[in-house]
C-alpha positions in Angstrom: -32.8 -20.5 27.0 -30.1 -20.0 24.0 -30.8 -21.7 20.7 -28.0 -22.6 18.6 -28.1 -20.7 15.2 -26.0 -21.0 12.1 -24.3 -17.6 13.1 -23.7 -18.7 16.6 -23.2 -21.9 16.7 -21.9 -22.4 20.2 -24.8 -20.4 21.7 -26.8 -23.4 23.1 -23.7 -25.6 24.4 -23.3 -26.1 28.2 -20.8 -25.8 30.5 -19.8 -28.7 32.7 -17.9 -27.7 36.1 -15.7 -29.5 39.1 -14.3 -28.8 42.0 -15.8 -25.9 44.2 -19.1 -24.2 43.8 -18.5 -20.6 42.6 -20.5 -19.4 45.8 -17.6 -21.4 47.9 -15.0 -20.9 45.4 -11.9 -18.7 46.1 -11.3 -18.9 42.3 -12.2 -20.1 38.9 -10.3 -21.7 35.9 -12.2 -21.6 32.7 -10.6 -24.1 31.2 -11.2 -24.8 27.2 -10.7 -28.4 25.2 -9.0 -29.0 22.2 -10.3 -30.0 18.8 -12.0 -33.6 18.5 -12.6 -33.4 22.3 -14.9 -32.2 24.8 -15.1 -30.7 28.5 -15.1 -33.8 30.0 -11.6 -34.6 28.7 -9.8 -31.3 29.8 -11.7 -31.0 33.3 -9.8 -34.0 34.8 -6.3 -31.8 34.7 -8.3 -30.1 37.8 -7.1 -33.4 39.3 -3.7 -33.1 38.4 -3.4 -29.3 39.0 -4.8 -29.7 42.6 -5.6 -26.7 44.0 -8.1 -26.6 46.6 -11.0 -23.8 46.9 -11.3 -23.5 43.0 -14.2 -23.6 40.7 -13.5 -25.2 37.4 -15.6 -24.5 34.4 -15.7 -26.3 30.7 -17.5 -24.6 28.4 -18.1 -27.2 25.4 -17.8 -26.5 22.3 -20.4 -27.5 19.5 -19.4 -30.7 17.2 -16.0 -30.7 19.3 -14.3 -27.9 18.0 -13.9 -24.1 18.5 -13.5 -23.4 14.8 -13.3 -25.3 11.5 -10.1 -24.5 9.9 -6.6 -24.4 11.8 -5.8 -21.4 13.9 -3.2 -19.8 11.5 -5.6 -19.6 8.5 -7.2 -16.6 7.4 -9.5 -15.3 10.4 -12.9 -15.2 7.8 -12.1 -19.3 7.3 -13.0 -19.8 10.9 -16.1 -17.5 11.0 -19.0 -17.2 12.7 -17.5 -20.3 15.1 -14.6 -18.0 16.3 -16.8 -15.3 17.0 -19.1 -17.3 18.4 -16.3 -19.2 20.5 -15.0 -16.1 21.8 -18.8 -15.1 22.9 -18.9 -18.0 24.9 -16.2 -17.4 27.1 -17.2 -13.9 27.4 -20.8 -15.0 28.9 -18.7 -17.7 31.1 -16.1 -15.3 32.3 -19.5 -12.9 33.1 -21.4 -15.8 34.8 -18.0 -16.3 36.8 -18.2 -12.4 37.7 -21.7 -12.4 38.8 -21.2 -15.1 41.0 -18.9 -12.9 42.9 -15.5 -14.0 41.7 -13.6 -10.8 40.2 -11.3 -11.1 37.1 -8.6 -11.4 39.2 -9.6 -14.4 40.4 -10.3 -15.8 36.9 -7.7 -18.0 35.1 -8.1 -18.8 31.4 -6.6 -22.0 30.1 -6.6 -24.4 27.6 -4.7 -27.0 25.6 -4.2 -26.7 21.5 -7.5 -25.0 20.1 -8.8 -24.6 23.1 -5.3 -22.8 24.3 -5.2 -20.6 21.1 -9.0 -19.7 21.9 -7.8 -18.7 25.7 -4.9 -16.7 24.2 -7.0 -14.7 21.7 -10.1 -14.2 23.9 -7.5 -12.7 26.7 -5.9 -10.7 24.3 -9.0 -9.0 23.1 -10.3 -8.4 26.6 -6.9 -7.7 28.6 -7.2 -7.0 32.1 -5.9 -8.1 35.2 -7.0 -11.6 35.5 -5.4 -14.4 37.6 -3.6 -15.7 34.9 -3.5 -17.1 31.5 -2.5 -20.7 30.9 -1.9 -22.1 27.5 -0.5 -25.7 26.9 0.6 -25.9 23.4 -1.4 -22.6 21.8 -0.7 -19.4 19.9 -2.7 -16.2 19.0 -5.1 -16.7 15.9 -4.8 -15.6 12.7 -2.1 -16.1 9.9 1.2 -14.5 10.0 0.8 -10.5 9.8 -2.4 -10.4 11.6 -2.3 -7.2 13.2 -2.0 -7.5 17.1 -3.2 -3.9 17.9 -5.1 -5.1 21.2 -6.7 -2.3 23.5 -6.5 -3.0 27.5 -3.7 -3.8 29.9 -3.0 -7.0 31.8 -1.7 -4.9 34.8 0.7 -7.8 35.5 -1.5 -10.6 34.9 0.7 -13.9 35.0 0.7 -15.9 31.5 2.3 -18.9 31.0 2.8 -20.8 27.5 3.9 -24.2 27.0 4.9 -25.4 23.9 7.2 -28.4 22.6 9.8 -28.0 19.6 8.3 -31.0 18.0 4.5 -29.9 17.9 3.4 -30.7 14.7 0.4 -28.1 15.2 1.9 -25.0 17.1 4.7 -23.4 15.7 7.3 -22.0 18.2 7.5 -19.1 16.0 3.8 -18.3 17.0 4.1 -19.2 20.5 6.8 -16.9 20.8 5.3 -13.8 19.1 1.8 -14.4 21.7 4.4 -14.6 24.2 5.5 -10.9 23.2 2.0 -9.6 22.7 1.0 -10.6 25.7 4.0 -9.0 27.3 3.1 -5.8 25.5 -0.1 -5.9 27.4 1.6 -5.6 30.2 1.6 -9.4 31.3 4.0 -11.3 33.3 4.9 -14.3 30.7 6.7 -17.2 31.4 7.0 -19.2 27.9 9.0 -22.8 28.0 9.9 -24.0 24.9 10.5 -28.1 25.6 13.0 -29.6 23.2 11.6 -32.8 21.8 8.2 -32.4 22.9 5.1 -33.4 21.0 1.5 -31.6 21.0 1.1 -33.0 24.7 0.9 -31.8 28.2 4.0 -32.7 30.7 4.5 -32.5 34.3 6.5 -29.2 34.0 3.5 -27.6 32.6 1.3 -28.9 35.2 3.8 -27.2 38.1 3.3 -23.9 36.3 -0.2 -23.9 36.2 -0.6 -25.0 39.5 1.3 -22.2 40.8 -0.8 -19.4 38.8 -4.0 -21.1 40.0 -3.0 -21.5 43.8 -1.7 -17.4 43.3 -5.2 -16.7 41.9 -6.8 -18.7 44.9 -5.0 -17.0 47.3 -5.2 -13.3 45.9 -7.2 -10.9 48.4 -10.8 -11.0 48.3 
């Protein structure tokens, strides 16, 4: 059993599940909660997205946060929490693949801080995923952070949805993130919602449903 340490604060955290078992699922969604929340808060989105034969996995952050500072602060401000969070996501991806679901049927998703983590993990580990869904998020780090990520998304569908009245996620960072993901070979759907604050609306749910449905019907 993993034991939490100061250098790896998320190492002993659980992964909650919903929906189909990994043994029976056609696809898997790894969904990451926001700051101040937990996996139990975000997993019910599975019912709203409502795609059959999907395993939903919700990694649970230590102390209800993936990293302590805001996502656009210097990367060092969020260590070792950020590295630990990325490693936790990676372990969860490996768990899904070991169960027989390949990366092209894995969707990485999240809201707010979880959306930022999902985008950052995907960019640092670019390959053909079933999709990436960012409800109000952007790549992590201050303006001017090098975005020289390796790998290729090879057409992975990426959805980024953000409101222009979001007090936490600047639209400019979501736009930059969309450009980076596209440069890495993703098929990006960026939607900026006029007047929308930091929340998830029905249009975002529909966009997510389309990606998860596509992943669940991909060739096995």
